[in-house]
C-alpha positions as CSV (number, residue, x, y, z in Angstrom):
1,M,25.1,-13.2,18.8
2,N,26.3,-16.8,18.1
3,R,22.9,-18.1,18.9
4,R,21.3,-15.7,16.4
5,L,23.8,-16.7,13.7
6,R,23.1,-20.4,14.2
7,W,19.3,-19.7,14.2
8,R,19.5,-17.7,10.9
9,R,21.5,-20.5,9.2
10,H,18.9,-22.9,10.3
11,L,16.1,-20.6,9.1
12,G,17.8,-20.2,5.7
13,L,17.8,-24.0,5.2
14,A,14.2,-24.1,6.3
15,V,13.2,-21.4,3.8
16,L,14.9,-23.2,0.9
17,A,13.0,-26.3,1.8
18,A,9.7,-24.4,2.1
19,V,10.2,-22.8,-1.3
20,A,11.0,-26.1,-2.9
21,A,7.9,-27.6,-1.4
22,M,5.7,-24.7,-2.6
23,V,7.0,-25.0,-6.2
24,S,5.7,-28.6,-6.3
25,V,2.2,-27.7,-5.0
26,S,-0.6,-27.5,-7.6
27,V,-4.4,-27.3,-7.5
28,S,-5.8,-30.8,-7.4
29,G,-7.9,-32.1,-10.2
30,A,-11.1,-32.0,-8.0
31,S,-10.6,-28.5,-6.7
32,A,-9.5,-27.2,-10.1
33,Q,-13.1,-27.8,-11.3
34,E,-14.6,-25.5,-8.6
35,R,-15.5,-22.0,-9.9
36,V,-16.0,-19.0,-7.7
37,P,-17.0,-15.3,-8.2
38,I,-14.3,-12.7,-7.9
39,A,-15.1,-9.0,-7.7
40,G,-12.9,-5.9,-7.3
41,T,-12.7,-2.1,-7.3
42,V,-10.0,-0.1,-9.0
43,V,-9.3,3.4,-7.5
44,D,-6.9,6.3,-8.1
45,A,-3.8,6.0,-5.9
46,V,-3.7,9.8,-5.3
47,T,-7.3,10.7,-4.8
48,G,-8.9,7.4,-3.9
49,A,-11.7,8.0,-6.5
50,P,-12.9,5.0,-8.5
51,I,-11.6,4.7,-12.0
52,P,-14.1,3.7,-14.8
53,G,-12.9,2.1,-18.0
54,V,-10.0,0.1,-16.6
55,T,-9.2,-2.9,-18.7
56,V,-9.0,-6.0,-16.5
57,V,-7.4,-9.2,-17.9
58,L,-7.1,-12.5,-16.1
59,G,-4.3,-14.2,-18.0
60,G,-4.6,-17.9,-19.0
61,L,-8.4,-17.8,-19.0
62,G,-9.1,-15.3,-21.7
63,F,-11.2,-13.3,-19.3
64,R,-11.3,-9.6,-20.2
65,L,-13.7,-6.8,-19.2
66,Q,-13.7,-3.1,-18.1
67,T,-14.6,-1.5,-14.8
68,D,-18.0,0.3,-14.6
69,A,-18.8,3.9,-13.6
70,D,-18.0,3.0,-10.0
71,G,-14.6,1.4,-10.8
72,R,-16.0,-2.1,-10.2
73,F,-15.6,-5.4,-12.1
74,R,-16.7,-9.0,-11.5
75,F,-15.7,-12.4,-12.9
76,S,-18.6,-14.7,-12.2
77,R,-16.9,-18.1,-12.5
78,V,-13.2,-18.3,-12.0
79,P,-11.5,-21.8,-11.4
80,L,-9.3,-22.1,-8.3
81,G,-5.7,-21.5,-9.2
82,S,-3.0,-19.0,-9.9
83,Y,-3.2,-16.5,-12.8
84,R,-1.7,-13.3,-14.2
85,L,-3.8,-10.2,-13.4
86,E,-3.3,-7.2,-15.7
87,L,-4.8,-3.7,-15.2
88,S,-4.5,-0.9,-17.7
89,H,-5.9,2.5,-18.5
90,P,-4.5,5.3,-20.8
91,G,-4.1,7.8,-17.9
92,Y,-2.4,5.4,-15.4
93,Q,0.6,3.2,-15.1
94,P,-0.2,-0.4,-16.0
95,T,-0.1,-3.0,-13.3
96,V,0.7,-6.7,-13.8
97,G,1.0,-9.3,-11.0
98,D,0.4,-12.9,-9.9
99,F,-3.2,-13.5,-8.6
100,T,-4.1,-16.6,-6.6
101,V,-7.8,-17.6,-6.4
102,M,-8.4,-19.8,-3.3
103,R,-12.0,-18.9,-2.6
104,A,-14.8,-16.4,-3.6
105,G,-13.9,-12.8,-2.6
106,E,-13.7,-9.1,-3.3
107,F,-10.8,-6.7,-3.1
108,V,-9.7,-3.1,-3.8
109,T,-6.6,-2.2,-5.8
110,S,-5.2,1.1,-7.2
111,L,-3.5,2.5,-10.2
112,Q,-0.9,5.3,-10.1
113,P,-1.5,8.3,-12.4
114,V,1.1,8.6,-15.1
115,N,2.0,12.2,-14.0
116,A,2.5,11.3,-10.3
117,G,5.2,8.7,-9.8
118,D,6.3,7.6,-6.4
119,D,9.7,9.2,-6.6
120,E,8.2,12.6,-7.3
121,L,6.5,12.8,-4.0
122,V,9.5,12.5,-1.6
123,T,9.9,16.3,-1.2
124,G,7.3,18.7,-2.6
125,I,3.6,19.5,-2.6
126,I,0.6,17.4,-3.7
127,G,-2.9,18.7,-3.6
128,V,-6.5,19.0,-4.8
129,L,-8.2,22.2,-5.9
130,S,-12.0,22.4,-5.7
131,D,-14.8,24.8,-6.3
132,G,-15.7,26.9,-3.2
133,D,-19.4,26.5,-3.9
134,G,-19.3,22.7,-3.9
135,R,-19.4,22.2,-7.7
136,G,-16.6,19.6,-7.7
137,P,-12.9,19.8,-8.7
138,V,-11.4,22.8,-10.6
139,T,-9.7,21.5,-13.7
140,G,-7.1,23.3,-15.8
141,A,-6.2,25.7,-12.9
142,A,-2.7,27.2,-12.9
143,I,-0.6,26.4,-9.7
144,R,2.5,28.6,-9.5
145,V,5.2,28.9,-6.9
146,V,5.9,32.6,-6.7
147,G,9.5,33.6,-7.4
148,S,10.7,30.1,-8.5
149,G,9.2,29.6,-11.9
150,E,7.8,26.2,-10.8
151,G,4.2,25.4,-11.6
152,A,1.6,22.9,-12.7
153,L,-2.0,22.5,-14.0
154,T,-4.7,20.6,-12.2
155,D,-6.0,17.5,-14.0
156,A,-9.6,16.2,-14.4
157,R,-9.7,15.3,-10.7
158,G,-8.5,18.8,-9.6
159,A,-5.2,17.2,-8.5
160,F,-1.7,18.7,-9.0
161,T,1.9,17.8,-8.0
162,L,4.9,20.1,-7.5
163,T,8.2,18.2,-7.3
164,G,11.8,18.9,-6.8
165,M,11.1,21.8,-4.4
166,S,13.6,23.2,-1.9
167,P,12.6,23.0,1.8
168,G,11.3,26.1,3.4
169,L,8.4,28.6,3.1
170,H,6.9,29.1,-0.3
171,I,4.1,31.3,-1.7
172,V,1.8,29.3,-3.9
173,E,-0.7,31.0,-6.3
174,F,-3.9,29.4,-7.5
175,S,-5.6,30.9,-10.6
176,R,-8.3,29.9,-13.1
177,L,-10.5,32.0,-15.4
178,G,-13.8,32.7,-13.7
179,Y,-12.4,32.4,-10.2
180,V,-10.7,34.8,-7.8
181,T,-6.9,34.2,-7.7
182,R,-5.7,33.3,-4.3
183,T,-2.3,32.9,-2.7
184,D,-1.2,30.9,0.3
185,S,2.0,30.3,2.3
186,V,3.0,26.6,2.3
187,H,5.9,25.2,4.4
188,V,7.8,22.4,2.6
189,V,9.7,20.0,4.8
190,P,12.7,17.9,3.6
191,D,11.8,14.2,2.8
192,R,8.1,14.9,3.4
193,V,5.0,15.4,1.4
194,T,3.0,18.5,2.1
195,S,-0.7,17.8,1.2
196,I,-3.0,20.7,0.3
197,R,-6.7,21.0,-0.2
198,A,-7.7,24.5,-1.4
199,A,-10.9,26.1,-2.9
200,L,-11.4,28.9,-5.4
201,S,-14.5,31.0,-5.3
202,A,-16.0,34.0,-7.2
203,D,-16.8,35.6,-3.9
204,P,-13.6,36.7,-2.0
205,L,-15.6,37.0,1.2
206,R,-16.3,33.3,1.2
207,L,-12.8,31.8,0.6
208,D,-12.5,28.6,2.4
209,P,-9.4,28.2,4.6
210,I,-6.5,26.1,3.2
211,E,-5.9,22.8,5.0
212,V,-2.3,21.7,5.2
213,T,-1.0,18.4,6.6
214,V,2.6,17.4,6.7
215,E,3.6,13.7,6.6
216,R,7.0,12.2,7.3
217,R,7.8,9.8,4.5
218,E,10.8,7.4,4.5
219,I,12.3,7.2,1.0
220,V,12.6,3.4,1.2
221,L,8.9,3.0,2.1
222,Q,8.0,5.4,-0.8
223,D,10.0,3.3,-3.3
224,V,8.5,0.0,-2.3
225,G,4.8,1.2,-2.4
226,F,4.3,1.1,1.3
227,Y,2.3,4.4,1.4
228,R,0.3,3.5,-1.7
229,R,-0.9,0.3,-0.1
230,E,-1.6,2.1,3.1
231,T,-4.1,4.4,1.3
232,E,-5.9,1.3,-0.1
233,G,-7.3,0.6,3.3
234,F,-6.2,-3.1,3.8
235,G,-4.0,-4.2,6.6
236,E,-2.3,-2.4,9.5
237,F,0.8,-0.2,8.8
238,I,3.5,0.8,11.2
239,D,6.0,3.5,9.9
240,R,9.3,4.6,11.3
241,E,7.7,7.6,13.1
242,E,5.4,5.3,15.1
243,I,8.3,2.9,15.9
244,E,10.3,5.8,17.3
245,N,7.3,6.9,19.4
246,R,6.6,3.5,20.8
247,V,10.3,2.6,21.6
248,P,9.9,-1.2,21.4
249,G,12.4,-3.4,23.2
250,E,11.9,-6.3,20.8
251,M,10.4,-6.8,17.4
252,S,7.4,-8.7,18.8
253,D,6.4,-5.6,20.9
254,L,5.2,-3.8,17.7
255,F,2.3,-6.3,17.4
256,T,0.8,-5.8,20.8
257,R,-1.5,-3.0,19.5
258,I,-2.4,-4.6,16.2
259,P,-6.1,-5.7,16.1
260,G,-6.3,-9.5,15.4
261,A,-2.7,-10.1,16.4
262,E,-1.7,-12.3,19.3
263,L,1.7,-13.2,20.9
264,R,2.2,-16.8,22.0
265,A,5.1,-18.1,24.0
266,D,7.1,-21.1,22.8
267,G,6.2,-24.2,24.8
268,W,9.9,-25.1,25.2
269,N,11.2,-21.6,25.7
270,P,8.8,-19.1,27.3
271,L,11.1,-16.2,26.4
272,E,10.5,-17.0,22.7
273,K,7.4,-15.3,21.3
274,Y,5.6,-16.0,18.1
275,V,2.9,-13.9,16.3
276,I,-0.4,-15.5,15.4
277,L,-2.9,-13.5,13.3
278,R,-6.6,-13.7,13.2
279,G,-6.5,-15.2,9.7
280,G,-4.8,-18.3,11.2
281,R,-7.2,-21.2,11.2
282,A,-5.5,-23.0,14.2
283,A,-3.0,-22.4,16.9
284,S,-0.3,-23.8,14.6
285,C,-1.2,-21.6,11.7
286,F,1.6,-19.0,11.5
287,P,1.7,-16.0,9.1
288,R,3.9,-15.8,6.1
289,V,6.9,-13.4,6.7
290,V,8.5,-11.3,4.0
291,L,11.7,-9.3,4.7
292,D,12.7,-6.6,2.1
293,G,10.7,-8.4,-0.6
294,V,12.1,-11.9,0.2
295,V,10.0,-14.6,1.7
296,V,11.8,-15.8,4.9
297,S,8.9,-18.0,6.1
298,G,6.2,-19.5,3.9
299,G,3.7,-19.5,6.8
300,G,1.6,-22.4,7.9
301,D,3.0,-24.7,10.6
302,V,6.5,-23.1,10.6
303,P,6.9,-20.2,13.1
304,V,9.4,-17.4,12.9
305,A,11.0,-15.9,16.0
306,L,10.8,-12.2,14.9
307,D,12.8,-11.1,18.0
308,Q,15.8,-13.1,16.7
309,L,15.2,-12.2,13.0
310,I,15.6,-8.4,13.3
311,D,16.1,-5.5,15.7
312,P,13.2,-3.0,15.6
313,Q,15.7,-0.1,15.4
314,S,16.7,-1.4,12.0
315,V,13.1,-1.4,10.7
316,A,11.7,1.4,8.5
317,G,8.1,0.0,8.4
318,V,5.9,-3.0,8.9
319,E,2.8,-4.2,7.0
320,V,0.4,-6.6,8.7
321,Y,-2.5,-8.4,6.9
322,V,-4.4,-10.4,9.5
323,S,-6.2,-12.4,6.8
324,S,-5.8,-13.1,3.1
325,T,-8.1,-10.2,2.2
326,G,-6.1,-7.3,0.7
327,V,-2.8,-9.2,0.6
328,P,-0.6,-7.7,-2.1
329,L,-0.6,-9.9,-5.2
330,Q,3.2,-10.4,-5.2
331,Y,3.1,-12.0,-1.7
332,A,-0.1,-14.0,-2.1
333,G,0.0,-17.8,-1.9
334,T,-1.0,-20.8,0.2
335,G,0.9,-19.7,3.3
336,A,-0.7,-16.2,3.2
337,S,-4.0,-17.8,4.3
338,C,-2.6,-17.6,7.8
339,G,-1.9,-13.9,7.4
340,L,1.1,-11.9,6.2
341,I,3.8,-9.8,7.8
342,V,5.9,-7.6,5.5
343,I,9.0,-5.9,7.1
344,W,11.1,-3.2,5.4
345,T,14.5,-2.3,6.8
346,R,16.2,1.1,6.8
347,R,18.7,1.9,4.1
């Protein structure tokens, strides 16, 4: 324990020095003249469908455009540097964050619908209602929880959300003019989201079966956007349920099954292991490490002994980005070119 306390004090001083160094770094006059193409796709955080008509602004440059029918946008000549990226759409919560351009690239990001905040999805039902004959989503359908008075309407994507529900078995009714009303039993689990995909049809003999999946969701991971980023398809994600199933002895054991991750022993102390990610350009290129939103190592040539930093039993979830592609905007930076590890602790 004394060894860990001494190590953490040493780490704290190193982090302050690294932060001070990073503040002084700026794009050189030569590289600032280089311009590269940047492209992206904006999708719905609930359904994953592309969102057309999103206003995309790259602050400081006066660049402004809207996504096309496929949710895509492209800036053809962006100078290297750091900017403010703003995304807005009338039906979604606006997003603003720092955006660092180091090279040409393409990424996917998402917007949260205004009627489906993260906090609403901790315990309840979220689903999509479609036409049984394959004609797309059913909009304006009434979703009613029998005997409770709770209900909702499907939106343009056929999506609906029922929040604040009590755990247990509920009878859910789906109805829409022109379709046969159907009812299904849905089991709601505490602190979990029950996802439903159902179909309505004019022919009762051809009703498609309801598909129900139950996910365990930690409230802390819900609040910090862990599950939203997981649906975007970038990085590797380890939640609390997987940690409990794997029963790791040390924090570094969680990375043995991560594609692109490698454990390397300290040359002076073989018992000390460091994580190297595929994004690292050399053996001394260590990933940036963020703990509960705070950068504890800026990455680069400074390693972090994760086994001394935290016990895996205290961890709620881990995000691993083996390269700079898909790194969340708030954690991007020079050190993230060696990869990024984001750790969230249990509350």
